C-alpha positions in Angstrom: -14.0 -11.2 3.8 -12.2 -8.0 4.7 -12.4 -4.5 3.1 -9.2 -2.5 3.2 -9.3 1.3 2.5 -5.8 2.6 2.1 -5.7 6.3 3.2 -2.3 7.8 4.1 -2.1 11.4 5.3 0.7 12.7 3.1 -1.2 13.4 -0.2 0.8 16.0 -2.2 -1.2 17.2 -5.1 -4.4 17.8 -3.1 -3.5 18.4 0.5 -5.5 16.4 3.0 -7.2 14.8 0.0 -8.7 11.9 1.9 -10.6 14.1 4.3 -11.6 16.9 1.9 -15.3 17.8 1.6 -16.9 16.1 -1.3 -20.6 17.2 -1.9 -21.0 17.8 1.8 -19.1 14.9 3.4 -15.5 13.8 3.8 -14.7 11.9 0.6 -13.5 8.8 2.5 -17.0 8.5 4.0 -18.4 7.3 0.7 -16.0 4.3 0.5 -16.6 3.3 4.1 -20.4 3.6 3.7 -20.4 1.5 0.4 -18.4 -1.2 2.1 -20.5 -1.3 5.2 -23.8 -1.2 3.3 -22.8 -4.0 1.0 -23.0 -6.5 3.9 -20.1 -8.4 2.3 -17.4 -7.8 4.9 -16.7 -9.0 8.4 -14.2 -6.2 8.7 -14.1 -2.8 7.1 -10.8 -1.2 8.0 -8.9 1.9 7.1 -5.1 1.6 6.8 -3.6 5.0 7.6 -0.6 6.7 9.3 -2.7 9.7 10.2 -4.5 10.3 13.5 -7.1 12.6 12.0 -8.0 10.2 9.2 -8.2 7.4 11.8 -10.6 9.5 13.8 -12.9 10.4 10.9 -12.8 6.7 9.7 -14.0 5.5 13.1 -16.7 8.2 13.2 -18.1 6.8 10.0 -18.1 3.2 11.2 -14.7 1.8 10.0 -12.2 0.0 12.1 -8.6 1.3 12.5 -7.1 -1.5 14.6 -3.5 -0.4 14.0 -1.7 2.4 12.2 0.3 1.9 9.0 4.1 1.5 9.3 6.4 4.3 8.1 7.7 2.1 5.3 4.2 1.5 4.0 3.3 5.2 4.3 6.2 6.7 2.2 6.0 8.0 -1.3 7.3 4.8 -2.8 5.0 2.3 -1.1 2.6 0.7 -3.6 -1.0 -0.3 -2.9 0.2 -4.0 -2.9 2.7 -3.1 -0.2 0.0 -1.7 2.0 -2.3 -4.7 1.4 0.4 -7.2 2.2 1.1 -5.4 5.5 -2.6 -5.3 6.5 -3.2 -9.0 5.6 -0.1 -10.0 7.6 -1.2 -8.1 10.6 -4.7 -9.6 10.5 -3.2 -13.1 10.2 -1.1 -12.4 13.3 -4.4 -11.5 15.0 -6.0 -14.7 14.0 -8.1 -13.4 11.0 -7.3 -15.3 7.8 -9.4 -14.1 4.9 -9.3 -15.8 1.6 -10.8 -12.9 -0.3 -10.4 -9.2 0.3 -11.3 -5.9 -1.3 -9.2 -2.8 -1.6 -11.4 0.3 -1.9 -9.7 3.6 -2.6 -10.6 6.4 -0.2 -11.3 8.9 -3.0 -13.9 6.8 -4.8 -17.3 8.3 -4.3 -18.7 6.4 -7.3 -18.3 3.0 -5.5 -21.6 1.5 -4.5 -22.6 -1.5 -2.5 -24.1 -3.0 -5.7 -20.8 -2.7 -7.6 -18.9 -4.4 -4.8 -21.5 -7.2 -4.7 -21.3 -7.8 -8.4 -17.5 -7.9 -8.3 -17.5 -10.4 -5.3 -20.0 -12.6 -7.1 -18.0 -12.6 -10.3 -14.9 -13.6 -8.4 -16.6 -16.4 -6.5 -18.1 -17.8 -9.7 -14.8 -17.8 -11.6 -11.2 -18.9 -11.4 -10.0 -15.3 -11.6 -7.6 -13.8 -9.1 -9.1 -10.4 -9.2 -12.1 -8.4 -10.3 -11.9 -4.7 -10.9 -13.8 -1.9 -12.6 -12.4 -0.5 -15.8 -13.2 2.4 -18.1 -12.8 2.8 -21.9 -10.4 5.4 -23.3 -12.5 7.9 -25.2 -10.1 7.9 -28.2 -8.1 4.9 -29.5 -4.7 4.9 -27.8 -3.2 3.1 -30.9 -3.2 6.5 -32.6 -1.7 8.4 -29.6 1.3 10.6 -29.8 4.4 11.1 -27.7 5.9 14.6 -27.4 9.6 15.5 -27.7 10.2 19.2 -27.2 7.6 20.8 -29.5 7.4 17.9 -31.9 4.9 15.0 -31.7 5.3 11.5 -33.1 2.9 8.6 -33.4 3.5 5.9 -30.7 2.4 3.3 -33.3 2.9 4.7 -36.8 1.5 1.6 -38.3 -2.0 2.6 -37.1 -1.8 6.2 -38.4 -3.8 5.5 -41.7 -6.5 3.4 -39.9 -9.9 4.8 -39.1 -10.5 5.1 -35.3 -13.6 2.9 -35.5 -11.4 0.1 -36.9 -9.1 0.0 -34.0 -9.9 -2.0 -30.9 -11.0 -0.2 -27.7 -8.5 0.1 -24.9 -9.3 0.4 -21.2 -7.8 1.8 -18.0 -8.2 1.1 -14.3 -11.2 3.0 -13.0 -9.3 3.7 -9.8 -12.1 2.6 -7.5 -11.6 -0.9 -6.0 -10.4 -4.4 -6.4 -11.8 -7.7 -5.1 -9.0 -10.2 -5.0 -7.8 -13.6 -3.7 -5.6 -13.1 -0.7 -3.3 -16.2 -1.3 -2.4 -14.9 -4.7 -1.3 -11.5 -3.2 0.7 -13.2 -0.5 2.4 -15.6 -3.0 3.1 -13.1 -5.8 3.0 -9.6 -4.1 0.5 -8.6 -6.8 -3.3 -8.6 -6.8 -3.8 -7.7 -10.5 -2.7 -10.8 -12.5 -3.2 -12.2 -16.0 -6.4 -13.8 -14.5 -8.2 -10.5 -13.8 -11.8 -9.8 -14.8 -12.6 -6.2 -15.8 -16.1 -4.8 -15.3 -16.7 -1.8 -17.6 -18.0 1.3 -16.0 -19.7 4.2 -17.8 -17.7 7.4 -18.1 -20.1 9.3 -15.9 -19.2 7.0 -13.0 -15.5 7.3 -13.4 -13.2 10.2 -12.5 -9.5 10.1 -11.6 -9.0 12.7 -8.8 -5.5 14.1 -8.8 -6.0 17.9 -9.2 -8.6 20.5 -8.1 -10.0 20.4 -11.7 -10.5 16.6 -11.4 -12.2 17.2 -8.0 -14.6 19.7 -9.6 -15.4 17.3 -12.4 -16.0 14.5 -10.0 -18.5 16.6 -8.0 -20.3 17.6 -11.2 -20.6 14.0 -12.3 -21.7 12.9 -8.8 -24.4 15.6 -8.8 -25.7 14.5 -12.1 -25.9 10.9 -10.9 -27.7 12.0 -7.7 -30.2 13.9 -9.8 -30.8 11.1 -12.2 -31.5 8.7 -9.3 -34.5 10.8 -8.3 -36.2 11.0 -4.9 -36.0 8.2 -2.4 -39.5 6.9 -2.3 -38.8 4.9 0.9 -38.6 8.0 3.0 
């Protein structure tokens, strides 16, 4: 099994995002450490087009056997595009994994235990992918769209319903995916109709696209570290 951490150098909203200090360490270090500590992977690699990211990745124990192509590093390349390129290159080198994990470089809430649970769920099922998900805090069925200054219900039929009577909705937690490589190679997708979602608590999920998001993620991370208590093994 192989772990792929996609980390291009051209982040726009938070410059040098993948190397930015997060609670005392480059944020990418958390994803690398979680993958290595899980013991699941024969290869933990970082896919990047950036020499500095490659250097930091190697310093923290990841492999960077090749740099990402320009096509897979532009603003329009999808995560699936990057994964397909990496898998193809590994196959060319004689490495043929049936299962892989994609771990985002800005995912400090990923743990070895979460990766292990996801890998076990995939191996014990006929699913194509296992991924962490998070619940929307308010039912999206009563959400609005905005046109100029006016707002309109997206689903007017749900307007008179109580929020507790509407089904919960979930979103991608933006942390990792454990998936079957042949499905990705055949379809170009790793999230299919045969995907298992593992719900994560809100305290362990934070999208990081702005400086405000970053501050919130550090706050949540600090709370989790405090709640974990002292390490009695030391």
